KOLTIKE-965809 format. One record per residue: residue in three letters; x, y, z of N, C-alpha, C, O in turn. Coordinates in pm, whole numbers, plus 50000, padded with zeros to 5 digits. Example, Ala and Ser with C-alpha at 12.3 -4.5 7.8 and 13.67 -1.06 7.14 Angstrom:
2
Ala513194943150780512304955050780513204967050780514244966850846
Ser512854977550708513674989450714512905000350787513415011450804
END
This chain:
193
Met726214150717325725644136617276726804128417241727734133317176
Thr726804114517287727744106117281727534095717169726504088917174
Val728474093717063728284083416981729394071716922730534076216919
Gln729314061916890730544052516863730644053716738729734051316658
Leu731974058316706732804060116571733364049516494734574049716472
Asp732584039816448733584027516398734624028516300734244033916197
Ala735714025216301736774022316251736514022616070735654016916002
Gly737354029316040737304035315884736244042415838736014042415717
Val735504048915919734114055415916734574073815941735474079416005
Thr733524078415860733334092115883732154098515871731504099715767
Asp731774104116013730584106616049730114122416069730624129116159
Cys729134127915981728734139915980727404146216027726394140515988
Tyr727274155716096726334162416137726084177016128726884185816159
Phe725034178216088724194190516018723864198416138723384194016242
Glu724234212816104723504223916223722904235616140723764242716088
Asn721544239216115721494252716051721704262516126721184264916235
Ile722704270216054723154281416140722834296716035723064297515914
His722264307616122722174319316072723494326616049724444327016126
Ser723374332115934724864341715947724844353716048723824357216107
Asn725944359016062726374366116193726144359616340726394365416446
Ser725614346616327725594341716479726814335516506727674332216424
Thr726804333916647728174326516704727544312316738726384309716769
Phe728414305416725728434287616729729764286716799730764293816811
Tyr729324274616840730924269816909730534252016945729634247617017
Ala731494245116872731724231116882732554225716965733544232816984
Glu732534214417031733294207417148733414193317093732494188017033
Tyr734484188117113734454175017102735464168017208736184176017266
Gln735614156017238736184146517307736244135117272735124130917241
Val737334125317257737154110117226737524107617355738524111417416
Thr736184097517406736414094517549736674080117613736864076217729
Gly736584073117473737024057917518737334051517350737084058217250
Gly737784040917346738104029617230739314024217236740054025717333
Gly739594017817135740984011117130741824018117069741384026616992
Gly743234016617086744434023717015744454037017129744294038617250
Glu744784046016998745104059317042743394067617064742384064617000
Leu743484077417163742044081917146742164095217070742394105417135
Asp742014095516940742064106616859741164104316742740954092816702
Val740624114916685739914115816555740054126416457740314137516505
Asp739944125616318740134139416254738704147016285737714140216309
Phe738654160516284737274168316277737464179716187738584184716184
Tyr736484184816108736174191616030735274197916035734284192116080
Ile735104212315995733444222516005733524227915840734274236715799
Ile732644221115770732724229415629731344237415653730484235315739
Ser731384247215553730474259415580729484251515442729714241415375
Pro728284261715441727394254815368727784257015191727224251815095
Gly728824265715194729184268015047730344258015034731144260614944
Lys730574246815107731484237915098732774239715108733504232815038
Thr733364249915202734644255315240734834249415374734054250615467
Ile735864243415374736534237515469737104246515620738254247115663
Ile736144251215663736544260115813737654259715920738444268115963
Val737344244215951738584237716074738784226216017737874218115997
Ser740074224415985740604210715968741344206616089742204215016114
Glu741324197216171741894191216270742294175216279741374167516303
Thr743584169916260743814156416246744204150516355744864157916428
Arg743994137116405744624131116487744454139116635745464140216704
Arg743294144116678743224150516796742304143716894741384137116847
Ser742454144617025741734133517151740704145017172739604139617182
Glu740564161117186739794169917179740024183017121741124186917082
Gly738854190017117739214203017061737694212117108736644207017149
Tyr737954224717089736964233517122737034244516987738174246616945
His736154250016931735884258316836734674269516881733594266716932
Glu735134280916850733574292416887734184302716769735344306316749
Met733184305416715733254313716573731924318916524730884314816577
Lys731904326416438730924335216379730484330616242731134332716140
Ala729314324016245728774320516113728814331515986728004340715994
Thr729544331215892729874342715786728504342715674728134352415609
Glu727804327315671726764327915599725794316515646726164306615708
Ser724514319115610723574313615659723104299415572722914297615452
Gly723024291815668722604274615603722984263015666722984265015787
Asp723344250615634723704240315700724914237715678725524235915573
Tyr725334237615832727244238215811727154222315855726184216615905
Glu728394216815824728824203315853730094200715971731224205415967
Phe729664194216044730554192016142731254175916177730814169516273
Cys732354170516090732654156816034733524156016126734344164316165
Phe733204139816178734234133516249734564122316189733764113516156
Ser736134122116166736694108416089737684101816170738594106816237
Asn737244085316148737964075516208738754067416112739354057016137
Ala738654074715981738934067315846740584064115848740884057115752
Phe741734067515933742994059715975742774048116015743334038515961
Ser741944046616115741974034716195741474026716112740564029916036
Lys742144012316114741333998516013740433988316120739583980416079
Ile740823990416274740663983416374739853985816477738853978916497
Ser740243996816561739294000316658738504011916619738884021216547
Ser737084010016688736474019916703736674029016814737404026516909
Lys735754043916796736004052716927734824057616966733924059716884
Thr734694060017095733834065517143733944081917155734964087517196
Leu732724089017113733164103817098731954111817161730794107817160
Tyr732384123517214730994132117291731414144717249732454150317284
Phe730624148517179730544163217110729314174117130728184169417138
Tyr729434183817136728314192717192728374206117073729384213017054
Leu727384207517018727114217716910725964225516990724944221717048
Asn726744241416964725704252917016725304263916930725634275216966
Pro724654262416823724634276616762723584285516839722384283416856
Thr724474297116885723384306816974722914317516869723584327816854
Gln721984315816810721424327316774721534340316834721694339416956
Asp721504352316792721644361316807719944367016879719114370616796
Lys719674367216980718394369617035718254379217086719044384617164
Ser716874384217040716624400417057715944401317207714854395617208
Trp716204405217294715694405217414714734419617434714304424217540
Asn714604423617328713804438217324712484434717344711894426017281
Met711904443417455710564438317506709314447317434709794455517356
Lys708254447617440707534455217384707144464417466706504461717568
Thr707524477717430707554490717536706274500517493706274512317531
Thr705344495817423704274502917373703814507417529703794499617625
Gly703444521217532702904525017650703694529117776703104534317870
Leu704874527017780705864523417883707444535617856708674535517870
Gln706654542417823707874552917785708784559717900709964562717886
Asp707924561918026708284564818114709504555718185710494561518229
Asp709394543018193710184531618240711264525118166711754514318197
Asp711694534418039712984531117942714174525818005714894516617967
Ser714294534018119715724528918182715644516818254716514508418237
Asn714824515118321714524503118384714214487718296714304476518347
Ile713824490818142713604480918092714914479218040715394468018053
Glu715594488117983717114485717949717934478118060718824470218031
Lys717584481118184718284475318278717784456718274718454446418279
Ile716804458618267716134442018273716754434718140717344423918141
Glu716514442618030717544436717897718764432517918719174422117866
Asp719604441018005720754437117994721024427518094721674417518064
Phe720604429518212720194417618319719814404218255720344394018300
Leu719044403418169718414389018068719584386617997720114375618012
Arg720174395917911721224389317842722544383817900723214374717851
Thr722824390818011723984385818100723784372718149724594363818123
Thr722624370718228721884359718260722214351018186722814341218230
Ser721884352618040721684342617937722974336817887723204325417847
Glu723924349117900725234344917870726174333617938726754324017887
His726114337918069726054329718203725664317718204726534309618234
Leu724414312718176723824301918189724674291018044724844278918045
Gln724964298517962725164292217815726904290217879727554281517821
Met727394295417956728914291717957728974280418090729844271718100
Val727974282418180728004276118276727614257818192728234247518218
Gln726354259518087726134247018047727554239617963727944228017959
Lys728024250917908729284245017813730134236017912730424224217895
Met730464244018018731694241718142731334227318172732224219118190
Leu729834223318179729224213418284729244199418177729504187818208
Ser728924204318055729034192617958730664189617965731054178818009
Ala731424198017927732854195717915733204186218031733854175918011
Ser732814189518140733054185518278732644169518248733584161718265
Thr731734165218218731054155118209731624146618109731464134618127
Ala732214150018015733004143217888734264138517985734444127318033
Lys734954148317996736214144618083736174131118192736834120718202
Glu735264136118250735044124418357734524110118300734494100018370
Ala734204110418190733504097418140735014092218045735284080318030
Arg735764102017996737364096217943738284092318051739154083718037
His738044099318164739164095918235738724082318349739634077218414
Arg737714078618359736704067518400737124055518298737374044418346
Asn737214057718160737144048418069738714042618082739034030818087
Ile739764056518087741074052818117741394043118236742044032718226
Ala740864047618341741274039018458740354028018474740594021818578
Glu739504024018416738694009918393739724001118320740103989618343
Gly740074010218220740984000918147742633995618193743253985618155
Asn743024006418287743994003518356743683990518468744483981318486
Asn742683991618521742023985618628742283970218565742963962118627
Phe741773967718457741273955318384742843950518347743123939518394
Arg743913957118269745223953618237746173947818363747003938918343
Val745923954918521746643953018643745943941818669746633934518740
Gln744703936218640744303923618707744693912918620744943901618661
Met744733916118519745053903418403746803900418431747213888818425
Trp747553909518454748943912518489748943901418639749513890518641
Ser748303906518737748063901618891747563883818859748153874818919
Leu746753881318787746333867918761747443858918680747583847218716
Cys748263864318568749283856718528750613856918612751413847818586
Glu750903864818695751683863918801751513852618898752383844918938
Cys750103852718934749753842019035750133827618947750953819618993
Phe749393825218808749503812418798751073808618794751593798418839
Val751703819518729753453813218743754183809918882755143802818912
Met753403817318945753933813619090753683800219122754523792119160
Ile752323797819102751923784719151752353774819034752123762819050
Ser752853778418938753273766518832754613765218920754813754418976
Val755563775918935756733774418999756753766219123757503756619137
Ala755743771319232755883764019335755953747519310756853740419356
Ile754653741819216754743729319171755453722619131755383710519154
Val756463728419051757513722518991758803720919108759663712019113
Gln758613731619190759883728719268759503718619396760393713119461
Val758373717119419758113705319507758313690219425758533679719485
Tyr758213691219310758093679819255759733674619222760063662919239
Phe760533683319182761963681919201762473680219324763203670319329
Ile762343686719440762703683419567762513667519606763263660119670
Arg761013664519535760753652819643761613641519523762213631719566
His761563644019394762453637019319763933633619380764513622819381
Leu764333645419427766033643619482765983638819570767043633519601
Phe764943637019658765253629519823764333615719793763913609519890
Asn764063611719678763543599319667764153588019714765123585719642
Thr764033578219819764603567619867764273555119853764773546019918
Ser763183553619743762713539919724763713531319602763503520319552
His764653539419583765833531419472766563521719565767373524819652
Ser766153509519531767313498419581768623497319478768753500119359
Pro769563491819584770783489519487770593475619429770083466719496
Lys770953474019315770953463019223772073450419274773263451919303
Gly771543442119274772253429319323772233426519461771703434019542
Asn772753416319489772363410419667773563411819689774463409119609
Leu773713416719815774793419019911775013407220000774193405320090
Arg776143398119983776243385820102776873391820214777733400420231
Thr776193384820280776753384220421777403370820529777803373420642
END
């Protein structure tokens, strides 16, 4: 999810996570004024701060929930009084899903069912890993694009200023050279012949 984090603001997002479930949170500051950094906190349902990071531009945390309930994922731009930030974050609570199939009447094929369960579990883990890497790649691309567009704007403005200065200098030089060779001045007084 991509959100705008205004200057001086702290935004918190809640996710209900069951005990002993693995979850991960990833974030990146992809744009905004000033430094591309925010403060990040993970707060447990018991109001204990689990993770605390200050002035970071990106982060990734994978951990196991110790208690069930609503976990808070907070992003703070309180230290910035002027510039807002564009923030991408991804939260994924992976519940420990049971791949156990109903095996009533299939006792002869227990080994095949276990192989299928293992295959499905492995496939699920790999798909989650691909999804996580794809989202991280998308966020990094957005961040780099924003930096490149900002640099492009600065280069264009600098080039315009240089063009203006060059044209101004050329006009001033033409004026002074014309003034130097101006022969319209006649000597004062009459010459007698």
